C-alpha positions, 0 to 999 in steps of 0.5 A: 093763615089759611091752611088751618083745618079748612072747615074751621075746627076749633075747640070750645074749651080753649077759647080766647080772643085770638081764636076764631071761636071768640065772639067778636066782630070787627069795625064798622067804619063803613062807607056807602057803596055809592061813595066817591072812591079814590081815583088812584092807589094810596101811595103812602110808603111804609117806614123805611121803604122806597118805591124805586123802580126795579130792573123791569121798570121800563115796561109799559104801564098797563091801562088799569080800567075800572070799567068791567063788561061783567054787569055783576061786578061794579067797577070803582068801589069803596076803599074801606080802610084808610092806610094813612090814618091807621098806620102812623105813629101818633095813632098807634101810640094812642091805641097802645094806651087806650082802654077797650072799656067792655062791660063784660071784661073780667067774666068773659073769656074773650079778652085777657086785657082791657087796656095796654093791648100791646103789653100782653105776655105773647108780645113781650115774649116776641119782643125779647126774642127779636131783640135777642143776640141770636136774632140781632146777629142774624139781621141784614147789615146796613151801610150805617151799621158796622157791628151788631147792636146786641143791646138793641131796644125791643121797640126797634127790633120788634115794633108793635102796630095796632092796625085798627081801632080797639072797638068794633073790630070783629066782623066774624064771631063764633058763639056757643048756644045754651038754653035760656033757662035750666028747666027746659031747653025749648024756651029760647037760646042764650048766645055767648062765650064761656065764662072765665074758668067754666063751661057756662055760656055767658051772654055778651050783648054789649061786647065792645069788640063786636061789629054792631051788626053782630050784636044786633044779630045776636039779639034778634036770634035770641028773641026769635028762638024764644018765640018759635021754641028753638031747642038749645044744645045741652050736651045730649045727642038730640036735635038742637042749635049748638053754635052760631057763626056771624060774618059781616060784609063790611060794604053793606053791614049785612050778616052771613049767618051760619046755624050749627045744629046738633043733627046728622042731616038737614031734614033732621033740623026741621021744623025748628030750622025753618021756623027760626029762619022765617022768624029772623027774615020776618023781623029784620030782612035787611040785616041778613046777607045770607043763611047757612046750616051746618050739621054737626052731631059729633061728640067733640068740641069742634064747631064744624064737621069736616064732612063737606055734605054737612054744609047747606046754603039756605038763602042769599048770595053764596059769597060775602064780598070784601074789597081788595086792600089796595086800589079801588078795583077788585074784590075778595070772595068768602063763603063760610067754607073759606078761612076769613080773618076776624079783623078785616080792617086790621088785616087790610093794613097788614096785607098792604105792608106785605105788598110793599115788601114784595119787590116790583117785577117779582115772581111770587109763590104763596103757600097757605094762600087761602083765597089769595088775599095777600098775593092778589093785594101785591098784584094790584099794588104793583100793577101801575109801576112795576107789575109782578111777572106772575103769581102762584097760590096754593092751599089744601082747601078745595073750596078756595079756587072758586073764591079765587076765580071770582076775585081774579075776574073782578080785577081789571084784565090789564092787571091779571093778564086774563083774556076773554078766552080764558074767562069763557073756559073758566066759566065752563069749568065752574062747579056748583057748591053741591058738585064741589061737596060731592067731589070732596067727599068722594076724594076726587079732589084729594090729589093736587089740582091746578086751576089756571087763570092764565100764565100770570095767575094760577091756583093749586089745591095742595098742602104746602109741602106737596105744592113745593114738590110740584114745582110751585116755587120754581123760578119764584124770587119771592115766597109768601107763607101764612101758615096756621099756628103750628107754623111751617110744615117740617118738609117746607122748613127743611126745603127752606133750610137747604143752601143755594144749589149753583148747579141747579138750572133756573127753571119755572116748571118741575118737568124741566128737572125730570132728569135730576133725582128728586132728593137733589132738587132744591124746590125753593132754589131761586127764592131770595125773599121770604115773607113769613106772616105768623099767627103763632109766635112760638112756632115762628120763633122755632122756625126763625131759629132753624132758618137763621142757623141753617146753611141757606144764608137767611138774614132777617131784614125786619120783624113787626108785630101787629095787635090784630085782635086787641084785648087778646094774648096774641100777636100777628107778625110779619118777618121778612127774610133775605138772602144772597143767591151766590 
């Protein structure tokens, strides 16, 4: 869901567990960094999927060595999420009837249900939609189906998967701050979510969906704020602690802490910020991965300001590392400036399912790519049997390429196609955080910019519509889209609804079409597989109706719902569309 307002703006007044604002923290089934990793990639097949070799299966398999010359990147690393254990019918049935058992349920606004997490209103609506006559008649035919089954059960039309345990699944939480007492705002801070139906901050120290490291960090922060007299936000325009974001690095259980201050600049936060961070480091130095300050003195409910110079890296590594969901090689890198899923354990399963839906040997374009999680997972998944030809990612967040570059460097060169020369060139181009912020503020990055990591992998800084117009999807047979809740941009949806243009030559670059008027170009002409990852069902339903009723020839191959945020009235969906280019 990456191209959400890229600095994470979220209105506090509409908080529920499906929003990134909710205080929540994912699961804690973390293995030691020094645990023996699996030697080979998990080869469990998705239901109904086969791992047949494609037309390019005769290619020589690359030597995927996990030994890296870069001493900062370990080779084999732990695999945190067990696909077989989390993606099976028995486990799923148990999770669908289990109770979260949170003591704060009923007063906290975070969760809408405590049990029957697959029966919330949004999931019921999605099940009815995907079992409707319109959708059923738009599904791909199978050899065993002579007619459409207009009475197909909801379970068959839209299976529901709970990809992670119901508790301790949130590794990212955003909490509001309020004074500990009503008489004075400098006797310490209370952290929590709004009580249901109010704007009163409710403490949730025993939240069951929080990763334990977040609950620990909340307790320490409240204690430290009381000891050093940290002013808490009261709605007035005065320097005070306003929000707090916690992000857990699963391989270490350490917390990346972002303190959001109601202040115009970093110097305005002192001495309060300095005293607070020193006390936190003194109390439990091993808990903290890194610390950041964000200054937001705006009058609205947005947690983060869009001004890049409001971000300040105080201590610790810049990036939180998360392992790629497949193989035992390669990392993903996130800073607070990047979009990151709140339930990384659950999204590991979803990303693996997306990778399996990508045909081997494909040419892949991903829009709304964030740090490239889905495409890089697919690249690693197919590396041994039928490697992808190339991968092109794009997103409007100009801070993403730095994370993407680090991820590519952590993957074996045989997988990425990167050579030493490309690596050296990239190192020379690497920007510091301060340089990035300066360029973002000046508008130097407002125009689309391609970060090339070799012929096989590239990243474009551009919104989805602009990326298509620059030819990102030309030549691609697979398009992955993971838009924000509002769904596909109108220009993107319009392009996907165009019929296949037989007269348009096959090209992989827009420069080859300069003689053709732009209005006659189909920028997704070669795409025959569309993988739509949705975090907003209403928008998905709208976009699906447009796609299947257009003249583009799209049929629905499968639709699967994921309870990615157990307890919330939310569903994540993977909908796979296919068409014949004839």
